[in-house]
TORKOL-4160 file (C-alpha; in steps of 0.2 Angstrom, whole numbers, padded with zeros to 4 digits, m for minus):
393
<pt num="1" X="m0157" Y="m0031" Z="m0111"/>
<pt num="2" X="m0149" Y="m0017" Z="m0101"/>
<pt num="3" X="m0133" Y="m0019" Z="m0089"/>
<pt num="4" X="m0142" Y="m0017" Z="m0074"/>
<pt num="5" X="m0156" Y="m0031" Z="m0078"/>
<pt num="6" X="m0140" Y="m0043" Z="m0081"/>
<pt num="7" X="m0133" Y="m0039" Z="m0063"/>
<pt num="8" X="m0148" Y="m0041" Z="m0055"/>
<pt num="9" X="m0148" Y="m0060" Z="m0066"/>
<pt num="10" X="m0132" Y="m0066" Z="m0057"/>
<pt num="11" X="m0133" Y="m0058" Z="m0042"/>
<pt num="12" X="m0123" Y="m0044" Z="m0041"/>
<pt num="13" X="m0129" Y="m0025" Z="m0033"/>
<pt num="14" X="m0119" Y="m0014" Z="m0036"/>
<pt num="15" X="m0104" Y="m0010" Z="m0051"/>
<pt num="16" X="m0095" Y="0006" Z="m0057"/>
<pt num="17" X="m0104" Y="0017" Z="m0069"/>
<pt num="18" X="m0089" Y="0016" Z="m0083"/>
<pt num="19" X="m0096" Y="m0002" Z="m0084"/>
<pt num="20" X="m0113" Y="0004" Z="m0090"/>
<pt num="21" X="m0104" Y="0016" Z="m0099"/>
<pt num="22" X="m0093" Y="0003" Z="m0107"/>
<pt num="23" X="m0108" Y="m0009" Z="m0109"/>
<pt num="24" X="m0118" Y="0004" Z="m0120"/>
<pt num="25" X="m0104" Y="0007" Z="m0131"/>
<pt num="26" X="m0097" Y="m0009" Z="m0133"/>
<pt num="27" X="m0103" Y="m0021" Z="m0147"/>
<pt num="28" X="m0107" Y="m0037" Z="m0138"/>
<pt num="29" X="m0098" Y="m0051" Z="m0153"/>
<pt num="30" X="m0105" Y="m0068" Z="m0156"/>
<pt num="31" X="m0090" Y="m0074" Z="m0149"/>
<pt num="32" X="m0090" Y="m0083" Z="m0135"/>
<pt num="33" X="m0085" Y="m0076" Z="m0118"/>
<pt num="34" X="m0075" Y="m0090" Z="m0111"/>
<pt num="35" X="m0060" Y="m0093" Z="m0125"/>
<pt num="36" X="m0057" Y="m0112" Z="m0126"/>
<pt num="37" X="m0044" Y="m0111" Z="m0138"/>
<pt num="38" X="m0034" Y="m0098" Z="m0127"/>
<pt num="39" X="m0039" Y="m0108" Z="m0110"/>
<pt num="40" X="m0029" Y="m0123" Z="m0117"/>
<pt num="41" X="m0014" Y="m0113" Z="m0125"/>
<pt num="42" X="m0011" Y="m0107" Z="m0107"/>
<pt num="43" X="m0012" Y="m0123" Z="m0099"/>
<pt num="44" X="0000" Y="m0133" Z="m0111"/>
<pt num="45" X="0013" Y="m0120" Z="m0112"/>
<pt num="46" X="0014" Y="m0115" Z="m0095"/>
<pt num="47" X="0005" Y="m0126" Z="m0085"/>
<pt num="48" X="m0007" Y="m0110" Z="m0080"/>
<pt num="49" X="m0022" Y="m0118" Z="m0072"/>
<pt num="50" X="m0013" Y="m0133" Z="m0065"/>
<pt num="51" X="m0025" Y="m0147" Z="m0057"/>
<pt num="52" X="m0039" Y="m0137" Z="m0060"/>
<pt num="53" X="m0038" Y="m0135" Z="m0078"/>
<pt num="54" X="m0052" Y="m0148" Z="m0080"/>
<pt num="55" X="m0066" Y="m0137" Z="m0070"/>
<pt num="56" X="m0058" Y="m0121" Z="m0079"/>
<pt num="57" X="m0065" Y="m0129" Z="m0094"/>
<pt num="58" X="m0082" Y="m0136" Z="m0085"/>
<pt num="59" X="m0085" Y="m0118" Z="m0079"/>
<pt num="60" X="m0080" Y="m0110" Z="m0097"/>
<pt num="61" X="m0092" Y="m0121" Z="m0105"/>
<pt num="62" X="m0105" Y="m0118" Z="m0093"/>
<pt num="63" X="m0106" Y="m0098" Z="m0094"/>
<pt num="64" X="m0103" Y="m0100" Z="m0112"/>
<pt num="65" X="m0121" Y="m0106" Z="m0113"/>
<pt num="66" X="m0128" Y="m0092" Z="m0100"/>
<pt num="67" X="m0134" Y="m0078" Z="m0110"/>
<pt num="68" X="m0132" Y="m0067" Z="m0095"/>
<pt num="69" X="m0115" Y="m0072" Z="m0087"/>
<pt num="70" X="m0107" Y="m0072" Z="m0103"/>
<pt num="71" X="m0114" Y="m0054" Z="m0107"/>
<pt num="72" X="m0104" Y="m0049" Z="m0089"/>
<pt num="73" X="m0089" Y="m0057" Z="m0095"/>
<pt num="74" X="m0088" Y="m0049" Z="m0109"/>
<pt num="75" X="m0093" Y="m0032" Z="m0104"/>
<pt num="76" X="m0082" Y="m0035" Z="m0088"/>
<pt num="77" X="m0068" Y="m0039" Z="m0101"/>
<pt num="78" X="m0068" Y="m0025" Z="m0112"/>
<pt num="79" X="m0069" Y="m0013" Z="m0095"/>
<pt num="80" X="m0054" Y="m0022" Z="m0090"/>
<pt num="81" X="m0043" Y="m0019" Z="m0105"/>
<pt num="82" X="m0044" Y="m0001" Z="m0106"/>
<pt num="83" X="m0047" Y="0002" Z="m0087"/>
<pt num="84" X="m0029" Y="0007" Z="m0074"/>
<pt num="85" X="m0026" Y="m0006" Z="m0061"/>
<pt num="86" X="m0035" Y="0001" Z="m0049"/>
<pt num="87" X="m0050" Y="0003" Z="m0058"/>
<pt num="88" X="m0049" Y="m0017" Z="m0065"/>
<pt num="89" X="m0049" Y="m0021" Z="m0046"/>
<pt num="90" X="m0066" Y="m0014" Z="m0043"/>
<pt num="91" X="m0076" Y="m0025" Z="m0055"/>
<pt num="92" X="m0088" Y="m0035" Z="m0045"/>
<pt num="93" X="m0091" Y="m0053" Z="m0049"/>
<pt num="94" X="m0104" Y="m0064" Z="m0041"/>
<pt num="95" X="m0106" Y="m0069" Z="m0023"/>
<pt num="96" X="m0097" Y="m0084" Z="m0022"/>
<pt num="97" X="m0113" Y="m0096" Z="m0018"/>
<pt num="98" X="m0105" Y="m0114" Z="m0018"/>
<pt num="99" X="m0107" Y="m0117" Z="m0039"/>
<pt num="100" X="m0091" Y="m0119" Z="m0048"/>
<pt num="101" X="m0098" Y="m0106" Z="m0061"/>
<pt num="102" X="m0100" Y="m0094" Z="m0048"/>
<pt num="103" X="m0084" Y="m0097" Z="m0040"/>
<pt num="104" X="m0073" Y="m0098" Z="m0057"/>
<pt num="105" X="m0082" Y="m0083" Z="m0064"/>
<pt num="106" X="m0069" Y="m0068" Z="m0059"/>
<pt num="107" X="m0056" Y="m0080" Z="m0068"/>
<pt num="108" X="m0063" Y="m0078" Z="m0086"/>
<pt num="109" X="m0064" Y="m0059" Z="m0082"/>
<pt num="110" X="m0045" Y="m0059" Z="m0082"/>
<pt num="111" X="m0038" Y="m0074" Z="m0092"/>
<pt num="112" X="m0041" Y="m0064" Z="m0109"/>
<pt num="113" X="m0028" Y="m0049" Z="m0101"/>
<pt num="114" X="m0012" Y="m0062" Z="m0098"/>
<pt num="115" X="m0007" Y="m0062" Z="m0116"/>
<pt num="116" X="m0004" Y="m0045" Z="m0116"/>
<pt num="117" X="0004" Y="m0046" Z="m0100"/>
<pt num="118" X="0016" Y="m0057" Z="m0105"/>
<pt num="119" X="0022" Y="m0046" Z="m0120"/>
<pt num="120" X="0023" Y="m0030" Z="m0108"/>
<pt num="121" X="0033" Y="m0040" Z="m0097"/>
<pt num="122" X="0044" Y="m0046" Z="m0111"/>
<pt num="123" X="0044" Y="m0026" Z="m0118"/>
<pt num="124" X="0050" Y="m0023" Z="m0100"/>
<pt num="125" X="0066" Y="m0033" Z="m0101"/>
<pt num="126" X="0060" Y="m0049" Z="m0091"/>
<pt num="127" X="0067" Y="m0062" Z="m0097"/>
<pt num="128" X="0055" Y="m0080" Z="m0099"/>
<pt num="129" X="0061" Y="m0089" Z="m0083"/>
<pt num="130" X="0053" Y="m0073" Z="m0072"/>
<pt num="131" X="0040" Y="m0071" Z="m0083"/>
<pt num="132" X="0034" Y="m0090" Z="m0084"/>
<pt num="133" X="0037" Y="m0087" Z="m0062"/>
<pt num="134" X="0025" Y="m0073" Z="m0063"/>
<pt num="135" X="0011" Y="m0083" Z="m0071"/>
<pt num="136" X="0015" Y="m0098" Z="m0061"/>
<pt num="137" X="0007" Y="m0089" Z="m0045"/>
<pt num="138" X="m0010" Y="m0089" Z="m0053"/>
<pt num="139" X="m0014" Y="m0106" Z="m0051"/>
<pt num="140" X="m0005" Y="m0104" Z="m0031"/>
<pt num="141" X="m0020" Y="m0091" Z="m0030"/>
<pt num="142" X="m0034" Y="m0102" Z="m0037"/>
<pt num="143" X="m0027" Y="m0116" Z="m0022"/>
<pt num="144" X="m0028" Y="m0101" Z="m0008"/>
<pt num="145" X="m0046" Y="m0098" Z="m0016"/>
<pt num="146" X="m0050" Y="m0114" Z="m0015"/>
<pt num="147" X="m0044" Y="m0117" Z="0002"/>
<pt num="148" X="m0055" Y="m0102" Z="0006"/>
<pt num="149" X="m0070" Y="m0105" Z="m0001"/>
<pt num="150" X="m0071" Y="m0123" Z="m0002"/>
<pt num="151" X="m0074" Y="m0124" Z="m0023"/>
<pt num="152" X="m0059" Y="m0119" Z="m0035"/>
<pt num="153" X="m0060" Y="m0104" Z="m0043"/>
<pt num="154" X="m0056" Y="m0084" Z="m0036"/>
<pt num="155" X="m0062" Y="m0076" Z="m0022"/>
<pt num="156" X="m0060" Y="m0056" Z="m0021"/>
<pt num="157" X="m0046" Y="m0056" Z="m0013"/>
<pt num="158" X="m0037" Y="m0066" Z="m0024"/>
<pt num="159" X="m0044" Y="m0057" Z="m0041"/>
<pt num="160" X="m0037" Y="m0043" Z="m0033"/>
<pt num="161" X="m0021" Y="m0050" Z="m0033"/>
<pt num="162" X="m0018" Y="m0055" Z="m0050"/>
<pt num="163" X="m0026" Y="m0040" Z="m0056"/>
<pt num="164" X="m0007" Y="m0033" Z="m0056"/>
<pt num="165" X="m0001" Y="m0050" Z="m0064"/>
<pt num="166" X="m0013" Y="m0046" Z="m0077"/>
<pt num="167" X="m0010" Y="m0028" Z="m0078"/>
<pt num="168" X="0010" Y="m0033" Z="m0078"/>
<pt num="169" X="0013" Y="m0019" Z="m0064"/>
<pt num="170" X="0020" Y="m0031" Z="m0052"/>
<pt num="171" X="0038" Y="m0040" Z="m0052"/>
<pt num="172" X="0050" Y="m0049" Z="m0039"/>
<pt num="173" X="0066" Y="m0042" Z="m0034"/>
<pt num="174" X="0077" Y="m0053" Z="m0020"/>
<pt num="175" X="0064" Y="m0058" Z="m0007"/>
<pt num="176" X="0049" Y="m0045" Z="m0010"/>
<pt num="177" X="0037" Y="m0041" Z="m0024"/>
<pt num="178" X="0037" Y="m0025" Z="m0030"/>
<pt num="179" X="0021" Y="m0014" Z="m0037"/>
<pt num="180" X="0021" Y="0000" Z="m0047"/>
<pt num="181" X="0005" Y="0010" Z="m0042"/>
<pt num="182" X="0000" Y="0027" Z="m0037"/>
<pt num="183" X="0000" Y="0036" Z="m0020"/>
<pt num="184" X="m0018" Y="0034" Z="m0012"/>
<pt num="185" X="m0029" Y="0047" Z="m0010"/>
<pt num="186" X="m0029" Y="0048" Z="0010"/>
<pt num="187" X="m0012" Y="0056" Z="0012"/>
<pt num="188" X="0000" Y="0068" Z="0004"/>
<pt num="189" X="0019" Y="0072" Z="0012"/>
<pt num="190" X="0029" Y="0089" Z="0014"/>
<pt num="191" X="0046" Y="0092" Z="0015"/>
<pt num="192" X="0056" Y="0103" Z="0025"/>
<pt num="193" X="0067" Y="0113" Z="0014"/>
<pt num="194" X="0080" Y="0114" Z="0027"/>
<pt num="195" X="0081" Y="0100" Z="0036"/>
<pt num="196" X="0074" Y="0087" Z="0023"/>
<pt num="197" X="0060" Y="0081" Z="0035"/>
<pt num="198" X="0046" Y="0073" Z="0026"/>
<pt num="199" X="0028" Y="0076" Z="0036"/>
<pt num="200" X="0012" Y="0065" Z="0034"/>
<pt num="201" X="m0002" Y="0077" Z="0030"/>
<pt num="202" X="m0020" Y="0067" Z="0032"/>
<pt num="203" X="m0031" Y="0072" Z="0015"/>
<pt num="204" X="m0045" Y="0066" Z="0018"/>
<pt num="205" X="m0059" Y="0058" Z="0031"/>
<pt num="206" X="m0065" Y="0057" Z="0052"/>
<pt num="207" X="m0051" Y="0054" Z="0063"/>
<pt num="208" X="m0055" Y="0047" Z="0080"/>
<pt num="209" X="m0055" Y="0060" Z="0094"/>
<pt num="210" X="m0039" Y="0052" Z="0101"/>
<pt num="211" X="m0030" Y="0054" Z="0084"/>
<pt num="212" X="m0025" Y="0035" Z="0086"/>
<pt num="213" X="m0035" Y="0028" Z="0070"/>
<pt num="214" X="m0045" Y="0033" Z="0056"/>
<pt num="215" X="m0065" Y="0036" Z="0064"/>
<pt num="216" X="m0074" Y="0018" Z="0062"/>
<pt num="217" X="m0057" Y="0007" Z="0063"/>
<pt num="218" X="m0062" Y="m0008" Z="0075"/>
<pt num="219" X="m0061" Y="0000" Z="0093"/>
<pt num="220" X="m0063" Y="0017" Z="0088"/>
<pt num="221" X="m0082" Y="0017" Z="0082"/>
<pt num="222" X="m0086" Y="0031" Z="0094"/>
<pt num="223" X="m0090" Y="0047" Z="0086"/>
<pt num="224" X="m0091" Y="0059" Z="0102"/>
<pt num="225" X="m0076" Y="0072" Z="0096"/>
<pt num="226" X="m0071" Y="0065" Z="0081"/>
<pt num="227" X="m0064" Y="0078" Z="0067"/>
<pt num="228" X="m0062" Y="0079" Z="0050"/>
<pt num="229" X="m0047" Y="0081" Z="0040"/>
<pt num="230" X="m0040" Y="0087" Z="0024"/>
<pt num="231" X="m0026" Y="0095" Z="0016"/>
<pt num="232" X="m0024" Y="0111" Z="0006"/>
<pt num="233" X="m0013" Y="0123" Z="0002"/>
<pt num="234" X="m0014" Y="0142" Z="m0004"/>
<pt num="235" X="0001" Y="0155" Z="m0011"/>
<pt num="236" X="0011" Y="0156" Z="0004"/>
<pt num="237" X="0005" Y="0140" Z="0015"/>
<pt num="238" X="0001" Y="0124" Z="0017"/>
<pt num="239" X="m0013" Y="0117" Z="0028"/>
<pt num="240" X="m0019" Y="0102" Z="0038"/>
<pt num="241" X="m0017" Y="0089" Z="0051"/>
<pt num="242" X="m0002" Y="0079" Z="0052"/>
<pt num="243" X="0003" Y="0061" Z="0058"/>
<pt num="244" X="0018" Y="0062" Z="0067"/>
<pt num="245" X="0025" Y="0046" Z="0077"/>
<pt num="246" X="0006" Y="0037" Z="0071"/>
<pt num="247" X="m0003" Y="0052" Z="0081"/>
<pt num="248" X="m0015" Y="0061" Z="0071"/>
<pt num="249" X="m0016" Y="0081" Z="0075"/>
<pt num="250" X="m0031" Y="0087" Z="0080"/>
<pt num="251" X="m0032" Y="0104" Z="0078"/>
<pt num="252" X="m0026" Y="0110" Z="0059"/>
<pt num="253" X="m0009" Y="0117" Z="0057"/>
<pt num="254" X="m0001" Y="0129" Z="0045"/>
<pt num="255" X="0015" Y="0125" Z="0035"/>
<pt num="256" X="0027" Y="0141" Z="0028"/>
<pt num="257" X="0031" Y="0138" Z="0011"/>
<pt num="258" X="0047" Y="0147" Z="0014"/>
<pt num="259" X="0052" Y="0132" Z="0024"/>
<pt num="260" X="0040" Y="0117" Z="0016"/>
<pt num="261" X="0037" Y="0110" Z="m0001"/>
<pt num="262" X="0025" Y="0098" Z="m0007"/>
<pt num="263" X="0035" Y="0080" Z="m0009"/>
<pt num="264" X="0021" Y="0068" Z="m0012"/>
<pt num="265" X="0003" Y="0069" Z="m0019"/>
<pt num="266" X="m0010" Y="0059" Z="m0022"/>
<pt num="267" X="m0009" Y="0048" Z="m0037"/>
<pt num="268" X="0010" Y="0052" Z="m0038"/>
<pt num="269" X="0019" Y="0037" Z="m0043"/>
<pt num="270" X="0028" Y="0025" Z="m0030"/>
<pt num="271" X="0034" Y="0009" Z="m0027"/>
<pt num="272" X="0023" Y="m0002" Z="m0017"/>
<pt num="273" X="0030" Y="m0018" Z="m0007"/>
<pt num="274" X="0021" Y="m0033" Z="m0005"/>
<pt num="275" X="0028" Y="m0046" Z="0009"/>
<pt num="276" X="0027" Y="m0063" Z="0007"/>
<pt num="277" X="0028" Y="m0076" Z="0021"/>
<pt num="278" X="0043" Y="m0082" Z="0026"/>
<pt num="279" X="0054" Y="m0067" Z="0020"/>
<pt num="280" X="0070" Y="m0063" Z="0028"/>
<pt num="281" X="0066" Y="m0047" Z="0038"/>
<pt num="282" X="0084" Y="m0045" Z="0044"/>
<pt num="283" X="0090" Y="m0027" Z="0039"/>
<pt num="284" X="0104" Y="m0034" Z="0027"/>
<pt num="285" X="0092" Y="m0043" Z="0018"/>
<pt num="286" X="0078" Y="m0027" Z="0015"/>
<pt num="287" X="0092" Y="m0016" Z="0013"/>
<pt num="288" X="0096" Y="m0026" Z="m0004"/>
<pt num="289" X="0076" Y="m0029" Z="m0007"/>
<pt num="290" X="0075" Y="m0010" Z="m0006"/>
<pt num="291" X="0090" Y="m0006" Z="m0019"/>
<pt num="292" X="0084" Y="m0021" Z="m0031"/>
<pt num="293" X="0067" Y="m0015" Z="m0032"/>
<pt num="294" X="0072" Y="0003" Z="m0038"/>
<pt num="295" X="0086" Y="m0004" Z="m0047"/>
<pt num="296" X="0074" Y="m0013" Z="m0058"/>
<pt num="297" X="0059" Y="m0001" Z="m0058"/>
<pt num="298" X="0073" Y="0012" Z="m0065"/>
<pt num="299" X="0079" Y="0000" Z="m0079"/>
<pt num="300" X="0062" Y="m0009" Z="m0084"/>
<pt num="301" X="0048" Y="0005" Z="m0078"/>
<pt num="302" X="0059" Y="0022" Z="m0085"/>
<pt num="303" X="0040" Y="0030" Z="m0088"/>
<pt num="304" X="0037" Y="0027" Z="m0068"/>
<pt num="305" X="0045" Y="0041" Z="m0058"/>
<pt num="306" X="0046" Y="0034" Z="m0038"/>
<pt num="307" X="0053" Y="0045" Z="m0026"/>
<pt num="308" X="0046" Y="0033" Z="m0012"/>
<pt num="309" X="0043" Y="0015" Z="m0007"/>
<pt num="310" X="0024" Y="0012" Z="0000"/>
<pt num="311" X="0019" Y="0000" Z="0011"/>
<pt num="312" X="0002" Y="m0007" Z="0020"/>
<pt num="313" X="0004" Y="m0019" Z="0030"/>
<pt num="314" X="0000" Y="m0028" Z="0047"/>
<pt num="315" X="0019" Y="m0027" Z="0049"/>
<pt num="316" X="0018" Y="m0009" Z="0052"/>
<pt num="317" X="0007" Y="m0009" Z="0066"/>
<pt num="318" X="0015" Y="0000" Z="0081"/>
<pt num="319" X="0011" Y="m0010" Z="0096"/>
<pt num="320" X="0021" Y="m0025" Z="0087"/>
<pt num="321" X="0036" Y="m0016" Z="0094"/>
<pt num="322" X="0029" Y="m0016" Z="0112"/>
<pt num="323" X="0023" Y="m0034" Z="0109"/>
<pt num="324" X="0041" Y="m0041" Z="0100"/>
<pt num="325" X="0053" Y="m0027" Z="0110"/>
<pt num="326" X="0065" Y="m0014" Z="0100"/>
<pt num="327" X="0077" Y="m0026" Z="0095"/>
<pt num="328" X="0066" Y="m0038" Z="0084"/>
<pt num="329" X="0066" Y="m0037" Z="0064"/>
<pt num="330" X="0049" Y="m0034" Z="0061"/>
<pt num="331" X="0052" Y="m0017" Z="0074"/>
<pt num="332" X="0068" Y="m0012" Z="0063"/>
<pt num="333" X="0058" Y="m0015" Z="0047"/>
<pt num="334" X="0043" Y="m0006" Z="0053"/>
<pt num="335" X="0054" Y="0009" Z="0059"/>
<pt num="336" X="0059" Y="0014" Z="0043"/>
<pt num="337" X="0043" Y="0019" Z="0038"/>
<pt num="338" X="0037" Y="0037" Z="0039"/>
<pt num="339" X="0017" Y="0030" Z="0045"/>
<pt num="340" X="0000" Y="0035" Z="0045"/>
<pt num="341" X="m0016" Y="0024" Z="0052"/>
<pt num="342" X="m0030" Y="0020" Z="0037"/>
<pt num="343" X="m0045" Y="0016" Z="0043"/>
<pt num="344" X="m0047" Y="m0004" Z="0047"/>
<pt num="345" X="m0056" Y="m0018" Z="0052"/>
<pt num="346" X="m0042" Y="m0024" Z="0064"/>
<pt num="347" X="m0044" Y="m0042" Z="0058"/>
<pt num="348" X="m0027" Y="m0044" Z="0044"/>
<pt num="349" X="m0019" Y="m0055" Z="0056"/>
<pt num="350" X="m0029" Y="m0069" Z="0054"/>
<pt num="351" X="m0023" Y="m0069" Z="0035"/>
<pt num="352" X="m0007" Y="m0065" Z="0034"/>
<pt num="353" X="m0001" Y="m0071" Z="0050"/>
<pt num="354" X="m0013" Y="m0086" Z="0058"/>
<pt num="355" X="m0022" Y="m0097" Z="0046"/>
<pt num="356" X="m0038" Y="m0090" Z="0045"/>
<pt num="357" X="m0050" Y="m0084" Z="0060"/>
<pt num="358" X="m0057" Y="m0098" Z="0070"/>
<pt num="359" X="m0074" Y="m0096" Z="0076"/>
<pt num="360" X="m0068" Y="m0096" Z="0093"/>
<pt num="361" X="m0053" Y="m0084" Z="0097"/>
<pt num="362" X="m0045" Y="m0098" Z="0108"/>
<pt num="363" X="m0042" Y="m0108" Z="0096"/>
<pt num="364" X="m0029" Y="m0098" Z="0085"/>
<pt num="365" X="m0014" Y="m0107" Z="0084"/>
<pt num="366" X="0001" Y="m0103" Z="0095"/>
<pt num="367" X="0017" Y="m0110" Z="0087"/>
<pt num="368" X="0026" Y="m0095" Z="0086"/>
<pt num="369" X="0030" Y="m0084" Z="0101"/>
<pt num="370" X="0021" Y="m0070" Z="0087"/>
<pt num="371" X="0006" Y="m0081" Z="0088"/>
<pt num="372" X="0005" Y="m0081" Z="0107"/>
<pt num="373" X="0007" Y="m0063" Z="0107"/>
<pt num="374" X="m0005" Y="m0057" Z="0096"/>
<pt num="375" X="m0017" Y="m0070" Z="0101"/>
<pt num="376" X="m0019" Y="m0062" Z="0119"/>
<pt num="377" X="m0020" Y="m0045" Z="0110"/>
<pt num="378" X="m0036" Y="m0052" Z="0101"/>
<pt num="379" X="m0043" Y="m0063" Z="0118"/>
<pt num="380" X="m0041" Y="m0045" Z="0126"/>
<pt num="381" X="m0053" Y="m0038" Z="0115"/>
<pt num="382" X="m0040" Y="m0028" Z="0104"/>
<pt num="383" X="m0033" Y="m0029" Z="0087"/>
<pt num="384" X="m0020" Y="m0029" Z="0075"/>
<pt num="385" X="m0022" Y="m0014" Z="0065"/>
<pt num="386" X="m0011" Y="m0013" Z="0047"/>
<pt num="387" X="m0002" Y="0003" Z="0044"/>
<pt num="388" X="0002" Y="0012" Z="0028"/>
<pt num="389" X="0016" Y="0024" Z="0027"/>
<pt num="390" X="0032" Y="0027" Z="0013"/>
<pt num="391" X="0050" Y="0027" Z="0015"/>
<pt num="392" X="0059" Y="0040" Z="0006"/>
<pt num="393" X="0071" Y="0036" Z="m0008"/>
């Protein structure tokens, strides 16, 4: 049977072509897709699945008895083992249909990767207590996905999140989590040789005529006057569209190489930050977080060469300074970044600020000042747009 037939049988419309290549070369063994002994070991040693252990075992046995789902899981695991983190996160899973087996299937793509991830963390010098903390997040992701889906398992958001731990490319330092990753392709950075100024150069995509957002972002769908951006160079100059004070230049600019040099290209190593709820955002605390993150990255990941921090968050939306004032902790935090606007649907705040999106926006909670102000933005037809950016080390 072809992989396309298997995907059709379990409700997967699209998948990366690399999965076909794996399927063509990977020997489909007679071993079960879901290793019940490994599942039991992880639960006994680390309480890995928490209160969901029985459901995990039940779903594993159902998948082992299903020829198509077993084949998909085996192939996906083989691809996940050899792929980079970004590619691992592109593995599609069946759309949750309210059944335990569909909600749980993503779990079994990642579980086989965790023994190796644990060993990788050990080799990197992380103590057992910290590794145990990293592993404890799996059941937490299952709980969060359970709340979202109404059934235990992993949805796309939490599958993507757990890929980082399954690949051992994320760690905690002080109050933040730091991910070893590569700079996304939609921006590059150049540096002035004399002043040290670093500029964002937009690298791909279509920009709304205002220069305020990428075309297609919520509230910026009108194509009239939109323009394409790219970053290029020759022997003498860099050419492109800079983003200054979060506004993208509407005409191509020239930057002589006698004055400017490349600072970061797409796919260069960066240290990406993840901000948990309730994190202390005071300037003093943030300074400690960043220093600790770079120190651990230098000590335990010497094969990475991170010249900057990278962030992508609802917290970086420039309108928050208008809402919260120039002296707020969030404003202080986002001012550290050299920012640009990626394409966004403007809904990130529903997940990270509110407890989900209600059917009626008037029902959004109002327990904090931030809640009240962002709720008014949405009720007035506006959006919270996440921004991306870097902090130069």
